[in-house]
C-alpha positions in Angstrom: 0.0 0.0 0.1 1.1 3.6 -0.6 2.3 5.2 2.6 0.4 8.3 3.8 3.7 10.3 3.9 4.5 9.4 0.2 0.8 10.3 -0.8 1.4 13.7 0.8 4.6 14.3 -1.2 3.0 13.1 -4.5 0.0 15.5 -4.0 2.1 18.4 -2.9 4.4 21.1 -4.6 7.3 18.8 -4.7 5.4 15.8 -6.3 6.3 16.5 -9.9 10.0 17.1 -9.1 10.0 13.8 -7.2 8.4 11.9 -10.1 11.1 13.2 -12.5 13.9 12.1 -10.0 12.2 8.6 -9.8 12.3 8.4 -13.6 16.0 9.3 -13.6 16.7 6.8 -11.1 14.6 4.1 -12.9 16.7 4.7 -16.0 20.0 4.5 -14.0 19.0 1.3 -12.2 18.2 -0.2 -15.8 21.5 0.9 -17.1 24.0 0.0 -14.3 21.9 -2.2 -11.9 21.8 0.3 -8.9 21.1 3.8 -7.9 23.8 6.3 -6.5 23.1 9.3 -4.3 25.9 11.5 -5.7 27.6 14.2 -3.5 26.1 14.6 -0.1 25.4 18.3 -0.7 23.5 17.7 -3.9 19.7 17.9 -4.6 20.0 14.3 -5.9 21.4 13.1 -2.4 18.4 14.7 -0.7 16.0 13.0 -3.0 17.7 9.7 -2.6 17.4 10.2 1.1 13.8 10.9 0.8 13.1 7.9 -1.2 14.9 5.7 1.4 13.0 7.4 4.1 9.8 6.5 2.3 10.8 2.8 1.9 11.2 3.1 -2.0 14.9 2.4 -1.8 17.2 -0.1 0.2 20.8 0.8 0.9 23.0 -2.1 -0.1 26.4 -0.4 0.6 27.6 3.2 1.1 26.1 5.4 -1.7 24.5 2.3 -3.5 20.9 1.7 -3.4 18.3 -0.7 -5.0 14.5 -0.5 -5.5 12.1 -2.0 -2.9 9.0 -3.6 -4.6 6.9 -0.7 -4.0 9.7 1.6 -5.0 10.1 -0.2 -8.4 6.4 -0.2 -9.0 6.2 3.5 -8.3 9.3 4.5 -10.3 7.7 2.6 -13.3 4.6 4.8 -12.7 6.7 7.9 -12.5 8.4 7.1 -15.7 4.9 6.8 -17.6 3.5 10.0 -15.8 6.7 12.1 -16.6 6.6 11.0 -20.3 3.0 11.8 -20.5 3.7 15.3 -19.1 6.5 15.9 -21.5 4.2 14.7 -24.4 1.9 17.6 -23.5 -0.7 15.5 -21.4 -2.2 14.3 -24.5 -5.0 11.9 -25.0 -4.4 8.3 -25.7 -4.2 7.2 -29.4 -7.6 6.7 -30.7 -9.3 9.4 -28.6 -10.3 13.0 -29.5 -11.9 15.8 -27.5 -15.0 15.4 -29.8 -15.4 11.8 -28.6 -15.2 12.7 -25.0 -16.8 16.1 -24.2 -20.0 15.8 -22.3 -19.9 12.1 -22.2 -19.7 9.4 -19.5 -16.4 7.7 -20.0 -15.1 4.4 -18.6 -11.4 3.4 -18.7 -11.2 -0.4 -18.3 -7.7 -0.9 -16.9 -7.1 2.6 -15.8 -3.5 2.0 -14.4 -2.5 5.0 -12.4 -5.1 7.3 -14.0 -3.3 9.4 -16.5 -5.9 8.8 -19.2 -8.8 9.4 -16.8 -7.1 12.8 -16.2 -6.8 13.5 -19.7 -10.6 12.6 -20.3 -11.7 14.9 -17.5 -9.5 17.8 -18.8 -11.1 17.4 -22.2 -14.7 17.8 -20.8 -15.9 14.4 -20.0 -19.2 14.7 -18.0 -18.0 11.9 -15.7 -15.0 9.5 -15.5 -14.8 6.0 -14.2 -12.0 3.6 -14.0 -11.4 -0.1 -13.0 -8.2 -1.8 -12.2 -7.1 -4.7 -10.2 -4.2 -3.0 -8.2 -5.3 -1.1 -5.2 -2.1 0.9 -5.6 -3.2 2.1 -9.1 -6.6 3.2 -7.8 -4.9 5.3 -5.0 -2.5 6.7 -7.5 -5.4 7.6 -9.8 -6.9 9.7 -7.1 -3.6 11.4 -6.4 -2.9 12.2 -9.9 -6.4 13.7 -10.4 -5.8 15.9 -7.4 -2.3 16.9 -8.8 -3.8 17.8 -12.3 -6.7 19.5 -10.6 -9.6 17.6 -12.3 -12.5 15.9 -10.6 -11.5 12.7 -8.9 -12.8 9.7 -11.0 -15.1 7.1 -9.7 -12.9 4.1 -9.2 -13.6 0.3 -8.5 -11.3 -2.6 -8.1 -12.5 -5.1 -10.5 -11.7 -7.2 -13.7 -12.8 -6.5 -17.3 -14.7 -9.9 -17.3 -17.0 -8.7 -14.5 -17.7 -4.9 -14.7 -19.5 -3.6 -11.6 -21.7 -1.3 -13.6 -25.3 -1.3 -14.7 -26.3 -1.8 -18.4 -25.9 1.0 -20.8 -24.2 3.2 -18.1 -21.4 4.7 -20.4 -21.3 6.7 -23.7 -17.6 5.7 -24.2 -15.7 2.7 -23.0 -11.8 2.8 -23.6 -9.5 0.0 -23.1 -5.6 -0.1 -23.7 -3.8 -3.4 -23.7 -6.1 -5.0 -21.3 -7.4 -7.5 -23.7 -3.8 -8.8 -24.1 -3.9 -10.1 -20.5 -7.7 -11.0 -19.5 -8.5 -14.7 -18.9 -11.5 -14.3 -21.2 -11.6 -12.0 -24.1 -15.1 -13.3 -24.9 -16.4 -12.2 -21.5 -14.6 -9.0 -21.5 -16.0 -7.9 -24.8 -19.4 -9.0 -23.6 -19.1 -6.9 -20.5 -17.8 -3.8 -22.3 -20.8 -3.9 -24.8 -23.1 -4.4 -21.9 -22.3 -1.4 -20.0 -22.2 0.8 -23.3 -25.2 2.7 -24.2 -26.8 2.4 -27.6 -24.9 4.5 -30.1 -21.9 4.7 -27.7 -18.4 4.2 -28.8 -15.9 1.3 -27.8 -12.1 2.2 -28.3 -9.7 -0.8 -28.0 -6.0 -0.7 -28.3 -4.3 -4.0 -28.2 -0.8 -5.4 -29.0 -1.3 -7.6 -31.9 0.3 -11.0 -33.0 2.8 -9.1 -35.3 3.9 -6.9 -32.3 4.5 -10.2 -30.2 6.6 -11.8 -33.0 8.6 -8.7 -33.5 9.4 -8.8 -29.7 10.3 -12.3 -29.9 12.8 -11.9 -32.8 14.4 -9.1 -30.9 14.9 -10.9 -27.6 18.0 -12.6 -26.3 16.8 -16.0 -25.8 19.9 -17.4 -24.1 19.7 -16.4 -20.2 16.1 -15.1 -20.8 14.2 -18.3 -21.0 11.4 -17.3 -18.8 10.4 -14.4 -21.0 11.0 -16.2 -24.1 8.5 -19.0 -23.0 6.0 -16.4 -21.8 6.2 -14.9 -25.4 5.9 -18.2 -27.1 3.0 -19.3 -24.9 1.1 -16.0 -25.7 1.7 -16.7 -29.4 0.2 -20.2 -29.1 -2.6 -19.0 -27.1 -3.4 -16.2 -29.6 -3.6 -18.8 -32.4 -5.9 -21.0 -30.2 -8.1 -18.0 -29.5 -8.5 -17.1 -33.0 -9.3 -20.6 -34.2 -11.6 -21.7 -31.2 -12.6 -18.6 -29.4 -11.3 -19.9 -26.2 -7.9 -19.4 -24.3 -5.3 -21.5 -22.4 -4.3 -20.3 -19.0 -1.4 -20.9 -16.7 -0.3 -20.2 -13.2 2.9 -18.3 -12.7 4.5 -16.7 -9.6 6.2 -13.4 -9.7 3.7 -11.8 -11.9 0.7 -9.4 -11.2 -2.0 -12.1 -11.0 -2.3 -15.8 -10.2 -3.8 -17.0 -13.5 -2.4 -15.7 -16.9 -3.7 -16.0 -20.4 -1.7 -13.7 -22.6 -3.0 -13.2 -26.1 -2.2 -10.8 -28.9 -5.2 -10.9 -31.3 -5.2 -9.2 -34.6 -7.4 -6.1 -35.0 -8.9 -7.9 -38.1 -9.9 -10.8 -36.1 -11.3 -8.4 -33.4 -13.3 -6.6 -35.9 -14.9 -9.8 -37.2 -16.0 -10.7 -33.7 -17.5 -7.5 -32.7 -21.0 -8.1 -34.3 -21.6 -11.0 -31.8 -21.6 -8.5 -29.0 -23.9 -6.0 -30.7 -21.1 -3.9 -31.9 -20.4 -2.6 -35.4 -16.8 -1.6 -36.4 -16.3 1.8 -37.7 -13.7 3.7 -39.7 -11.5 5.8 -37.4 -9.9 7.8 -40.2 -8.8 11.2 -39.1 -8.5 10.2 -35.5 -4.8 10.2 -34.1 -3.3 6.8 -34.2 -5.9 5.4 -36.5 -3.4 3.7 -38.7 -1.8 1.9 -35.7 -2.4 -1.9 -35.9 -4.4 -3.0 -33.0 -6.6 0.2 -32.6 -10.2 -0.7 -33.1 -13.3 1.5 -33.0 -16.8 0.3 -32.8 -20.3 1.6 -32.2 -23.0 -0.2 -29.8 -26.0 -1.0 -32.0 -29.2 0.8 -31.2 
């Protein structure tokens, strides 16, 4: 859980600077395997000391630190948050102000809430988000407060069982969640159920071609766990597209207990959508429309 002292810093005037420090430290740890504090009189040393005080860093030897589990998670969030700030706090690909303004928007798999902030800043009448990680829901509230937008309505839930009534939303957005749900069929059914007639579904997925490119670039020797994971996802994708079902495995050390990675092609997704009362639509003119794995659909009236 996020410590109240950490939450206070993230909400306060120093929150953004602290996030940029965490991003820098994240990159350093990726490159050299640890984090150093620098000269004791430096601003960096102060921030390293603050991160240690907040239990984000462990000191393994003088001037050498490594992430704690919560520190690594927060640093990864800080990286994405700072990248989003530097990109101009933009909407995610596939979304425009015209799709959002005055509408009730649900983000399925909201992570730490940067897209919910973007939706609120672009005039959504109400924003909702679900995620499985309680820390992400806490961070979503913190980020909304930092960005001075209405706090979204948040629930801890899975895409296969959305805790909302039928036809509650005008827009349902989901980025990369379908790659990791245990049932693509149930998730699509639920997204359609909570979408009002005439409402818009926007899906962004990593596709089979994305996964194959990752596999070809990987160093297989010494990295067998990730290689096997990637190969399993490819086989699972082919099984999904052939049968509509998915294979599932248990794996320790990952976010959830059961895993069913898939990378469905957007063409396959478009063919499935009518089964759920959805009609694929042309997204021409919308940022990111040419990206493979971006699918727009309208709920049939």
